Each structure stands twice: as C-alpha cells, then as structure tokens.
C-alpha positions in Angstrom: -0.5 0.0 0.2 1.3 3.9 -1.5 1.4 6.2 1.3 -1.0 7.9 -0.1 -3.6 4.9 -0.2 -2.6 5.0 3.5 -4.1 8.9 4.1 -7.1 7.9 2.1 -7.9 4.8 4.4 -6.4 7.0 7.3 -9.0 10.1 6.9 -11.9 7.5 5.9 -11.5 6.1 9.6 -11.6 9.4 11.1 -14.8 10.5 9.0 -16.2 7.5 9.8 -15.8 8.5 13.2 -16.6 11.7 13.5 -20.0 10.4 12.5 -20.8 7.5 14.1 -20.0 10.0 17.6 -22.1 12.8 15.3 -24.8 9.9 16.2 -24.1 8.9 19.1 -24.5 12.7 20.5 -27.9 12.9 18.8 -29.3 10.6 20.2 -27.5 11.2 23.5 -29.2 14.6 22.8 -32.9 13.2 21.7 -32.6 10.5 25.2 -31.6 13.4 27.4 -34.2 15.5 26.2 -36.7 13.0 26.0 -35.9 11.8 29.8 -36.3 15.4 30.7 -39.8 16.0 29.4 -40.7 13.2 30.8 -39.6 14.0 34.2 -40.0 17.8 34.4 -44.1 17.3 33.2 -47.1 15.7 34.5 -48.1 13.1 37.4 -46.4 9.3 36.7 -47.3 6.4 38.7 -44.0 5.0 40.8 -44.5 1.9 40.1 -41.7 -1.4 39.7 -39.7 0.7 36.9 -39.3 3.9 38.8 -36.2 4.5 40.7 -38.0 5.9 43.5 -39.6 2.6 43.8 -38.5 1.3 46.6 -38.1 4.9 49.0 -41.8 5.1 48.5 -42.8 1.4 49.5 -40.2 1.7 52.7 -42.3 5.2 53.1 -46.1 3.8 52.6 -44.5 0.6 55.2 -43.6 2.9 57.8 -46.3 4.8 57.8 -48.5 2.0 58.2 -46.5 1.4 61.0 -46.7 4.5 63.2 -50.4 5.3 61.7 -51.2 1.9 63.5 -49.6 2.6 66.6 -50.9 6.1 66.9 -54.3 4.9 66.4 -54.6 4.1 69.9 -53.1 7.2 71.5 -55.5 9.9 72.6 -55.6 13.0 71.2 -55.1 15.5 74.1 -57.9 18.1 74.0 -55.1 20.7 75.4 -51.7 21.1 73.7 -48.9 21.6 75.9 -45.2 22.8 74.7 -43.9 19.7 75.5 -46.5 18.0 72.5 -44.9 20.6 70.1 -41.6 19.5 70.8 -42.0 15.4 70.9 -40.3 13.3 68.7 -41.2 9.6 68.5 -38.5 7.3 67.5 -40.3 3.6 65.9 -38.5 0.8 64.6 -39.7 -1.8 62.5 -37.6 -4.3 60.5 -34.9 -1.9 59.3 -36.6 0.8 59.0 -36.3 3.7 61.6 -39.1 6.0 61.4 -39.5 9.3 63.7 -42.6 11.0 63.8 -42.1 15.1 65.3 -44.9 16.8 67.2 -47.5 14.2 66.3 -50.0 14.7 69.0 -50.3 19.1 67.5 -50.6 17.5 63.5 -53.2 14.6 64.9 -55.0 17.5 66.3 -55.5 19.4 63.0 -56.9 16.1 61.7 -59.0 15.7 63.8 -60.6 19.2 63.6 -60.5 19.0 59.7 -62.6 15.6 60.2 -60.1 13.7 58.4 -59.9 10.1 60.8 -57.1 8.6 61.5 -58.5 5.7 60.0 -59.0 7.3 55.9 -55.8 9.2 56.2 -53.6 5.8 57.2 -55.9 4.5 54.5 -54.9 6.8 52.2 -51.1 7.6 53.5 -50.6 3.5 52.9 -52.8 2.1 50.5 -51.6 -1.0 48.1 -51.8 1.5 44.9 -48.3 3.2 44.0 -47.7 6.5 45.0 -47.7 9.2 42.4 -44.9 11.3 41.8 -45.7 14.9 40.9 -42.9 17.0 38.6 -42.9 20.2 39.6 -41.1 23.0 37.6 -40.3 24.2 41.3 -36.4 25.2 41.4 -36.3 23.2 44.6 -34.9 19.9 44.6 -37.6 18.2 46.9 -40.1 15.3 45.8 -43.4 15.5 45.4 -45.5 12.8 46.2 -49.5 12.4 45.6 -51.1 10.1 47.2 -52.9 7.0 45.4 -56.6 8.7 45.9 -54.5 11.7 45.3 -56.0 13.5 48.5 -52.8 14.4 50.2 -49.4 15.0 49.2 -45.9 14.4 51.1 -42.9 16.2 49.9 -39.6 16.3 51.0 -37.9 18.6 53.3 -34.7 19.2 54.3 -32.9 20.4 57.2 -32.9 23.6 58.0 -36.4 23.6 56.4 -37.7 20.8 59.1 -36.0 23.1 62.2 -37.6 26.3 60.8 -40.9 24.9 60.9 -40.6 23.3 63.8 -39.4 26.6 65.9 -42.4 28.0 64.0 -45.3 25.3 64.4 -47.1 26.7 67.3 -47.3 30.0 66.0 -48.6 28.2 63.1 -51.6 26.8 64.4 -52.6 29.5 66.6 -52.7 31.4 63.2 -55.1 27.8 62.1 -56.9 28.6 65.3 -57.7 31.8 65.3 -58.9 32.4 61.2 -60.1 28.9 60.6 -60.6 29.5 56.9 -57.6 30.8 56.6 -56.0 29.6 52.9 -52.7 28.8 54.0 -52.2 24.6 53.8 -52.8 22.5 56.2 -49.7 20.3 56.8 -51.1 17.4 58.8 -47.7 15.0 59.8 -44.0 15.6 59.7 -42.0 12.3 59.5 -38.6 11.2 58.7 -37.2 7.6 57.9 -33.8 6.2 58.2 -33.2 3.0 55.5 -29.9 1.4 56.3 -26.8 3.0 54.0 -28.5 5.7 53.1 -29.1 9.3 54.4 -32.1 10.1 56.4 -34.5 11.6 54.9 -37.7 14.1 56.2 -40.6 14.6 54.1 -44.2 16.4 55.1 -47.8 15.4 54.5 -50.3 17.9 53.4 -53.1 18.5 51.9 -53.6 18.2 48.2 -55.0 22.0 47.7 -57.0 20.5 44.3 -59.0 17.7 45.5 -61.1 16.3 44.3 -58.8 17.4 40.6 -61.8 15.6 38.2 -62.5 18.4 36.1 -59.8 20.7 36.9 -57.8 20.9 33.8 -56.1 24.1 34.5 -53.6 25.0 37.3 -51.5 28.0 38.1 -48.9 28.5 40.5 -49.0 32.9 41.8 -45.8 34.6 43.0 -47.2 38.3 42.7 -44.1 39.2 39.8 -43.5 38.3 36.1 -39.5 37.4 36.6 -39.7 33.5 35.0 -43.2 33.1 35.6 -44.3 31.8 32.3 -44.9 28.4 31.5 -45.1 27.0 28.0 -48.9 25.3 28.3 -49.6 21.6 27.7 -50.5 21.3 23.8 -54.3 20.5 22.9 -55.2 17.3 24.3 -51.4 16.3 26.1 -52.6 14.5 29.1 -49.3 16.4 30.6 -49.9 18.1 33.8 -48.7 21.8 33.5 -48.7 24.5 36.2 -49.1 27.6 34.7 -47.7 30.7 36.2 -47.9 34.2 36.5 -47.4 36.3 33.5 -49.9 33.1 31.9 -52.7 34.4 34.0 -52.5 37.9 32.7 -55.8 39.4 31.5 -57.8 36.6 33.2 -59.4 37.2 36.7 -61.0 35.3 39.5 -64.4 36.2 39.4 -66.3 35.8 42.5 -68.5 38.8 42.9 -69.7 38.7 47.3 -66.5 36.2 48.3 -64.2 38.8 46.6 -63.7 41.1 49.9 -63.5 38.0 51.9 -60.7 36.5 50.1 -58.8 39.8 49.6 -59.0 40.5 53.2 -57.9 36.9 54.2 -55.4 36.6 51.9 -53.7 40.0 53.8 -53.7 38.4 56.9 -52.6 35.1 55.5 -49.3 37.2 54.2 -49.4 39.2 57.0 -48.7 36.3 59.5 -45.6 35.1 56.6 -44.3 38.3 56.9 -43.6 38.3 60.6 -42.3 35.2 60.2 -39.8 37.0 57.7 -40.3 34.3 54.9 -40.7 34.9 50.6 -41.3 32.9 47.8 -44.1 31.3 49.0 -47.0 31.1 46.8 -51.1 30.9 45.9 -52.2 27.9 43.9 -54.8 28.1 41.8 -57.3 26.2 39.9 -60.8 26.3 39.0 -63.7 24.3 37.7 -67.4 25.1 36.0 -69.9 24.5 38.3 -72.6 22.1 37.5 -76.0 22.7 36.2 -78.0 22.0 39.5 -74.9 24.1 41.4 -75.7 27.1 39.6 -79.2 26.5 39.9 -78.4 27.1 42.8 -81.5 24.2 43.9 -78.7 22.8 47.2 -80.0 23.6 50.4 -78.6 24.1 54.0 -78.2 19.8 54.6 -76.1 19.5 51.9 -73.7 22.0 53.6 -70.9 22.0 56.4 -70.8 25.0 58.2 -68.1 25.9 60.6 -68.0 28.9 62.6 -65.8 30.9 64.7 -66.8 31.1 68.3 -65.0 33.3 70.7 -64.3 32.6 73.9 -63.4 33.8 77.1 -59.7 33.5 78.0 -60.5 32.7 81.0 -62.9 30.4 81.3 -61.9 26.6 82.2 -59.9 24.4 79.3 -62.7 21.6 80.2 -65.6 23.5 79.2 -67.0 23.2 75.9 -67.7 26.0 73.9 -71.0 27.2 73.0 -72.7 26.7 70.3 -75.5 28.5 68.2 -78.3 27.2 66.6 -79.7 29.2 63.8 -83.1 31.0 64.0 -85.5 28.8 63.3 -87.4 30.8 60.8 -84.2 31.7 59.2 -83.4 28.8 59.2 -86.8 27.3 57.6 -86.8 29.6 54.7 -83.0 29.5 54.0 -83.4 26.0 53.4 -86.5 26.2 51.4 -84.3 28.8 49.1 -83.0 27.9 46.0 -79.4 28.9 47.5 -75.6 28.6 46.2 -73.9 25.7 47.5 -70.7 27.1 47.8 -69.4 29.6 50.4 -70.9 33.1 49.4 -73.4 33.4 52.5 -72.7 34.9 55.6 -69.8 36.3 56.0 -67.7 37.5 58.5 -68.8 41.0 59.1 -67.0 41.5 62.4 -63.4 42.5 63.0 -60.6 39.7 62.3 -59.5 39.7 65.8 -61.7 37.3 67.8 -59.7 35.3 70.5 -59.5 31.8 71.2 -61.4 30.1 68.3 -62.3 26.7 68.4 -63.3 25.0 65.1 -66.4 23.9 65.3 -69.6 23.0 63.1 -73.1 24.4 64.2 -76.3 21.6 63.9 -78.0 23.8 61.0 -81.5 21.9 61.9 -81.5 23.5 66.0 -83.7 25.3 66.5 -84.9 28.1 69.5 -82.6 30.9 68.4 -83.2 34.7 69.6 -82.5 36.9 66.5 -79.7 38.3 68.9 -77.6 35.0 69.1 -77.7 34.7 65.2 -76.0 38.0 64.7 -73.3 37.4 67.1 -73.4 33.7 64.7 -72.6 35.7 62.2 -70.4 38.4 63.6 -68.4 35.8 64.2 -68.7 33.7 61.0 -66.2 33.3 58.2 -68.0 31.9 55.8 -69.9 28.5 54.9 -67.9 25.8 53.7 -69.3 23.6 50.6 -69.6 19.8 52.0 -65.8 18.5 50.4 -62.8 17.0 52.4 -61.5 19.9 51.0 -63.9 22.9 52.0 -61.3 25.4 53.2 -59.2 25.4 49.9 -62.9 25.8 48.5 -64.6 29.3 46.8 -67.2 29.4 44.5 -67.6 32.2 42.3 -71.1 32.8 39.8 -70.0 30.0 37.6 -66.7 28.5 38.4 -65.4 26.8 41.2 -62.0 27.9 42.6 -59.4 26.3 44.1 -57.4 28.6 46.4 -54.1 27.6 48.9 -50.9 29.3 50.0 -47.8 26.7 49.9 -44.2 27.1 50.1 -43.4 29.6 53.2 -40.4 27.6 54.0 -37.9 30.2 52.7 -36.5 32.4 55.6 -35.2 36.4 53.5 -31.4 35.5 55.1 -27.3 36.4 54.2 -28.1 34.2 50.6 -31.2 35.8 49.6 -29.9 39.5 50.4 -27.3 38.8 48.2 -29.3 37.2 45.7 -31.4 40.2 45.8 -29.1 42.8 44.9 -27.6 40.1 42.0 -31.2 40.5 41.0 -31.5 44.4 41.2 -28.4 44.6 38.6 -29.5 41.8 36.2 -33.6 42.7 35.6 -33.5 46.3 36.7 -37.2 47.7 37.5 -38.6 44.6 37.4 -40.5 42.0 39.8 -38.5 39.1 40.5 -39.6 36.8 43.2 -36.3 37.9 45.9 -37.0 41.0 47.3 -38.0 42.0 51.7 -40.8 40.2 53.0 -42.6 43.2 53.6 -41.9 44.1 49.8 -43.4 40.1 48.9 -46.3 40.7 50.8 -47.6 43.7 50.0 -46.6 43.0 46.2 -48.5 39.4 46.5 -51.7 41.3 48.2 -51.6 43.7 45.0 -51.9 41.3 42.6 -54.6 39.5 44.6 -56.6 42.6 44.6 -55.6 43.3 40.5 -56.9 40.2 39.2 -60.0 39.0 41.1 -63.8 40.6 40.5 
C-alpha cells in the first residue's frame, strides 16, 4: 500500500468515527431531552420501573406502622409545649421512623374531620404513590397518594427545624382563622433506611382535591421574572403548572366572595411576613359548577358550616365551647330557598381579631334561637363551606368553583437571599422578581390578588 492510499484510508476511518460520534451525540441529546421532558412534566406512577419505587414502598410501609400505633393513642384536648417538641422513634424491620409533634398534627387532622383510619388508608394504600414533577427550583421530591388526597414532600433539615420552631405560631394562626388559605400540614416524619441518608418529609392536604374536572392549574407569586410556562398542547394528558404571566388578562370572578378572599390573603401574608419568609405562592385552579349548583338548588343540608366563636380566655379549658343554633324562621326560609352550594352566604361582618378560636360545626337543624344570637353568629362567622373533604380551599363564584391555597412558606430572607436580591436588582432593573424583602413580597402578593379578582 502506498503512502497516498494509507492517508486515504486514515481519512475514511476518521470521517466514519466523526459520523459515529455525531450520531451518538444526537441520540444522547434525544434521550436526555425525552427523559428530561418526561420527568419535568406531569404526574407519574412510582411503579417498579421508577427509580423512586423502593423509597416510596418503604415510606408507605413505615407510615402504616407508625399510624397503626398512633390510632390507639388519645389526642389531648389541650396541647402543651412538650407536645410541640415531641419526637417519637419507632423501628419497623430495618426502618427507623420518626414522628414529630404527633399530638399536634393529630389534633389538626381531627379539626378537619380527617379520621386516623382514612389518613392511614390513604397514605399506606396498596396503590403506588404518584410522583408529581414540579417546575419549582426546589430539589424536593413531591408525591401524591394514590387517591390524590394528600401530598408528601421531602424537606431538608433546615426547613424542618424552621417549621418546628414556628409550629406553635402556625397552629395559633389556624385556630384564630380556621378558614385561612394556608395549606394544612398534617404530619411531619423522617425515615432512616440502612446505609442511606435520613429523609424528612411532610404530609399536607392537596389544594386541588378533588381534581376530576380541573384542567388548568396556576402557581402565582405576584411577580414577572421567570414566571411563564409553555402550556401543554390541546389533548396532551401532561399536567403543567402555569405561572403569573400565563394568567395575564384573566380574573378570578367571585362576586360576593371577593372581599373575603382579599381580606384573608392580607391576613395570611401578614402572618408570613412576621415569620420573615418569602417565595410563597398561591396555588389556583378552577372548574365549572354543575348545572344544579348554577341553578342554586342545594339546601343547607348539603353544606358543612364551620363557625368561629370567640371564647373567654379565663374560662376553664375543659369547658365545651357554646354553639349557636340558627333562628328557626331564618333556617326554614334558607332551606326552602334555592341557594348557592358554595361559600358565599354568610361572611364575617366583624373584625378579624377574635380570640381563642375553636373550629366547630353548627347543627343547622337546631332551632329556638334569638335574633341577637343569630347576629352574634354572623359577626363571628367567616363563611359557609361546601360539604367537601377539602372545603377550606374551595371558593365558589357565580359560574366557577375555585381551588385556592397558599403554599411553600419555608424560605427565610437571610444573608443568601439578600445577596440574591442585590444580584437580581442589577440584572433585572425595574422588573418584578421573587427575591425581595418579606414586606415588599407580602405587599406585592396582596396587590396581585386585588388586581386579578372581581
């Protein structure tokens, strides 16, 4: 073989290798893009092919064991400081499960009419957990129970310590404002798997439950930078969470309920501002009301009424809070009328500063009530709730049922966030970005709600 032929063969081999590497890179790109898209969008079963299948199975097994034990434990009527600090450890096979502030969360579940049996059944059902792929920058893993009723979210140690240190304040806020829009956390746990890093996770209500007729969901922060998500194409089964800029030009139509929503968002954001946090969001979705709901044919018997009744701070702790029955004529008239099955019947006409607030149900069929007692009931009442498992996050407008909840309030405005604020101020001059002081964030958050509700 002469020198020229050798060079020709060498060139041929090099070209073939280039084409091979080019093809390989192309396939790698396609694979990564497909995998990334699959993982970033939607809700997927954590079945045997899923890389988190083993973890979710162990979480379910551990939760079943600890909840089986807690089912036989009496929930105290009055919580002490020790209840907030409690951390019970239970070893199940090779797993070490830890339950934080168990009596506190059990009391909250009870106040929401969530029985321990249904809580355990949902968290440890035979069906696979569903992994929810969020478009959040957080590195947390999100899971839905098979019935989609509860969310499980992994938390880092800092977030867990922050939440536990403010748990009493959080519970006091919910006691004072039982119809608060803040998401309800129902349990805090850790799981230690042999030869693995300990994982903390929190259980919370799913704001979008039940979701059968929901097809559009939003995560709203009240800012513009980075707040756009490309919507899924028509007919695409993928679940996408849209953001602020996707909502431009739209409004939440509540009519009578608008003032209540605006007031409650201001109350909740003021509380979060007092915790020095930012980056929280409003989760928002809607679905059309059924025809019978539009025709207003539901009676009071289809409603669950929760009321707020101020209690004397000096009264004995064991004394049952009084209930106020509805006036007979008033109750009979409302029951016979065609009324809305949503939450726009009786709004709070008093101030938001009631003391010592238990969440209690009123027997709607009780009578023999004076008009003065009815007025007192109205003065302390926030709103009527529809008879749904997730009623605190449901608000009915004239034509649509809205699902609204405030989530993700673990980001403290510390040194790192202050530096991020300075950097973003230089990069996005004059534009609204998320990393601002808690006071600015709260004010802007409330303003967004005012501007986008009617």
